[in-house]
C-alpha positions as CSV (number, residue, x, y, z in Angstrom):
1,M,-76.7,6.4,198.6
2,S,-73.1,6.6,197.5
3,H,-73.5,3.5,195.3
4,S,-76.6,5.1,193.6
5,Y,-74.7,8.4,193.0
6,R,-71.7,6.5,191.5
7,A,-74.2,4.5,189.3
8,L,-75.6,7.7,187.9
9,L,-72.2,9.2,187.3
10,G,-70.9,6.0,185.7
11,S,-73.8,5.5,183.3
12,E,-74.7,9.1,182.6
13,D,-78.2,7.8,181.9
14,V,-81.2,8.2,184.3
15,D,-83.0,5.5,182.3
16,R,-80.4,2.9,183.3
17,L,-80.8,3.5,187.0
18,S,-82.4,0.6,188.9
19,K,-85.5,1.4,191.0
20,E,-83.3,1.1,194.1
21,D,-80.6,3.5,192.7
22,R,-83.2,6.0,191.7
23,I,-84.6,6.0,195.2
24,G,-81.0,6.3,196.5
25,V,-80.3,9.4,194.4
26,A,-83.6,11.0,195.5
27,V,-82.8,10.4,199.1
28,L,-79.3,11.9,198.6
29,I,-80.7,15.0,197.0
30,A,-83.4,15.4,199.6
31,T,-80.8,15.0,202.4
32,Q,-78.4,17.5,200.8
33,H,-81.2,20.1,200.6
34,M,-82.5,19.7,204.2
35,R,-79.1,19.5,205.9
36,T,-77.9,23.0,204.7
37,R,-77.6,26.1,206.8
38,D,-80.0,27.7,204.3
39,F,-82.7,25.3,205.2
40,R,-82.2,26.1,208.9
41,D,-82.3,29.8,208.2
42,I,-85.6,29.3,206.5
43,I,-87.0,27.8,209.7
44,K,-85.7,30.8,211.7
45,E,-86.9,33.4,209.2
46,A,-90.3,31.8,208.7
47,S,-90.7,31.7,212.5
48,E,-89.8,35.4,212.9
49,Y,-92.2,36.3,210.0
50,T,-95.1,34.3,211.5
51,L,-94.4,35.6,214.9
52,K,-94.7,39.2,213.8
53,H,-98.0,38.6,212.1
54,A,-99.3,36.4,215.0
55,R,-98.8,39.4,217.3
56,S,-101.1,41.5,215.1
57,P,-104.4,42.7,216.9
58,D,-106.4,41.0,214.2
59,V,-104.9,37.5,214.8
60,V,-106.0,35.3,217.7
61,T,-103.5,32.9,219.0
62,D,-102.4,31.4,222.3
63,A,-99.3,32.1,224.4
64,E,-97.9,28.6,224.0
65,A,-97.9,28.9,220.2
66,L,-96.2,32.3,220.4
67,E,-93.5,30.9,222.6
68,R,-92.8,28.0,220.2
69,L,-92.4,30.5,217.4
70,K,-90.1,32.6,219.5
71,T,-88.0,29.6,220.3
72,F,-87.6,28.4,216.7
73,A,-86.4,31.8,215.6
74,K,-83.2,31.1,217.5
75,E,-80.2,29.1,216.2
76,E,-80.0,26.1,218.5
77,P,-83.7,25.3,218.7
78,A,-84.0,25.8,214.9
79,K,-81.0,23.4,214.5
80,R,-82.8,20.8,216.6
81,L,-86.0,21.2,214.6
82,Q,-84.0,20.8,211.4
83,F,-82.5,17.5,212.6
84,T,-86.0,16.3,213.5
85,L,-87.4,17.3,210.1
86,V,-84.5,15.5,208.3
87,A,-85.2,12.3,210.3
88,R,-89.0,12.5,209.7
89,S,-89.4,14.0,206.3
90,I,-86.5,12.8,204.0
91,S,-88.6,9.9,202.7
92,E,-91.6,12.1,202.0
93,F,-89.4,14.7,200.2
94,A,-87.6,11.9,198.2
95,A,-91.0,10.6,197.2
96,L,-91.9,14.0,195.7
97,L,-88.7,14.0,193.7
98,L,-89.4,10.5,192.3
99,E,-92.8,11.7,191.0
100,M,-91.0,14.4,188.9
101,K,-89.4,14.0,185.4
102,W,-85.6,13.6,185.6
103,I,-83.4,15.0,182.8
104,L,-79.7,14.7,182.8
105,L,-77.9,17.7,181.5
106,I,-74.5,16.8,180.0
107,N,-72.1,19.6,179.8
108,E,-69.9,19.5,176.7
109,T,-68.8,23.2,176.8
110,G,-65.6,22.8,178.7
111,S,-66.8,25.4,181.2
112,P,-67.7,23.5,184.4
113,F,-71.0,23.4,186.4
114,W,-70.4,25.0,189.7
115,C,-71.6,23.8,193.1
116,S,-72.2,25.7,196.3
117,D,-73.0,25.2,200.0
118,N,-76.7,25.3,198.9
119,P,-76.7,23.2,195.7
120,F,-80.4,22.5,195.4
121,T,-81.8,25.4,193.3
122,Y,-85.2,26.2,191.8
123,S,-86.4,28.1,188.7
124,N,-89.6,28.2,186.7
125,V,-90.2,29.0,183.0
126,F,-93.5,30.7,183.8
127,C,-93.9,34.1,185.4
128,Y,-95.2,34.0,189.0
129,D,-95.0,36.5,191.8
130,E,-91.7,36.5,193.9
131,Y,-91.2,33.1,195.6
132,D,-94.3,31.8,194.0
133,G,-94.1,29.1,191.3
134,L,-91.0,27.5,192.9
135,G,-92.7,24.5,194.5
136,F,-93.0,21.1,192.9
137,E,-96.7,21.4,192.5
138,R,-96.3,24.4,190.1
139,L,-96.4,24.0,186.4
140,G,-93.1,24.9,184.8
141,S,-91.1,24.1,187.9
142,Q,-87.4,23.1,187.5
143,T,-85.0,21.9,190.2
144,H,-81.3,21.9,189.5
145,F,-78.8,19.7,191.2
146,P,-75.2,19.7,190.0
147,L,-73.6,16.2,190.2
148,N,-70.2,17.1,189.1
149,P,-68.6,19.7,186.7
150,R,-70.0,17.8,183.7
151,L,-73.4,16.6,184.9
152,S,-76.5,18.3,186.3
153,L,-79.7,16.5,187.3
154,E,-82.7,18.6,186.3
155,I,-85.9,17.5,188.1
156,V,-88.8,19.1,186.3
157,D,-92.6,19.3,186.2
158,P,-93.7,16.1,184.3
159,V,-96.6,17.9,182.7
160,T,-94.8,20.9,181.1
161,Y,-91.8,18.8,180.1
162,V,-93.6,15.6,179.1
163,G,-92.1,15.6,175.6
164,Y,-88.5,16.5,176.6
165,P,-85.8,13.8,176.3
166,N,-84.3,12.4,179.4
167,H,-80.8,13.5,178.3
168,V,-79.8,16.9,177.0
169,I,-76.4,17.8,175.6
170,A,-75.4,21.3,176.7
171,D,-73.0,22.4,173.9
172,G,-73.7,26.1,174.4
173,L,-72.8,28.2,177.4
174,E,-76.3,29.5,178.2
175,N,-77.3,26.4,180.2
176,V,-74.1,26.3,182.1
177,V,-74.2,30.0,182.9
178,F,-77.8,29.8,184.0
179,N,-77.1,26.9,186.4
180,N,-74.0,28.6,187.8
181,H,-76.0,31.8,188.2
182,L,-78.5,30.0,190.4
183,Q,-75.6,28.5,192.5
184,V,-74.3,32.0,193.1
185,K,-77.7,33.4,193.9
186,N,-78.6,30.7,196.4
187,S,-75.2,30.2,198.0
188,R,-74.7,31.3,201.6
189,R,-70.9,31.4,201.8
190,H,-69.1,29.1,199.3
191,I,-69.0,28.5,195.6
192,F,-67.0,25.4,194.3
193,S,-65.4,25.0,190.9
194,P,-62.5,22.9,189.5
195,T,-61.1,26.1,187.9
196,D,-60.1,29.4,189.4
197,D,-62.4,31.5,187.2
198,F,-65.2,33.1,189.2
199,T,-65.9,36.0,186.9
200,L,-69.6,35.4,186.7
201,A,-69.9,35.4,190.5
202,E,-67.9,38.7,190.7
203,R,-70.0,40.3,188.1
204,M,-73.2,39.2,189.8
205,M,-72.1,40.6,193.2
206,Q,-71.0,43.9,191.6
207,K,-74.4,44.2,190.0
208,N,-76.4,43.1,193.0
209,R,-74.7,44.1,196.3
210,G,-77.5,42.3,198.2
211,L,-75.9,39.0,197.3
212,R,-73.2,39.8,199.8
213,N,-75.7,40.1,202.6
214,I,-76.1,36.4,203.7
215,D,-78.1,37.4,206.8
216,E,-80.9,39.2,205.0
217,N,-84.3,37.7,205.9
218,R,-86.0,36.6,202.7
219,F,-89.5,36.8,204.2
220,K,-91.2,40.1,203.8
221,T,-92.8,41.6,206.9
222,E,-95.6,43.3,205.0
223,N,-98.6,41.6,203.5
224,S,-98.0,41.4,199.7
225,I,-101.3,39.8,198.8
């Protein structure tokens, strides 16, 4: 995987990647996503959310299933499940990434791309309900993965972006600010930058105090449908 990563950085060209290197990059990104604390927290929060609804009088379930949900809502069992999912599902996740369109965003602004402890971020150009539209199967989906302060790999819906070039020069700050905004929004504890200017992150946290609450459950307990 490290060879594939260096090959992409060295060429700055997704079209020049060999099939093996493209697979290596996909596996690297999938691994970086599934190994994070955020991914483990999703397991716990989803278990808690499902458990609350499973206990509703209108839902029929068995005691064994409830006990499993209760178990996976805890840190250590969730961590073990995370390791199991990483071992079993990396290749499947990487295969999904390979089916998407890859665009290399090349930063010429002098302002660096940031990275975080949860670098794999989503967005969508179309309007969906909260948390909807962020999956790979959705039209307009975008996945952003910063490779270094100069390069970001944008993995996008191949239908919506069929006519887009595979390389885009970012010579305006809007693309850099947008990507860095997503890193701040999705980070759990840490933002990384080669410079000491974190003005954007400070402004975001002043505007939205909820960004400071890393333990907030992202799953709503009421039925929003």
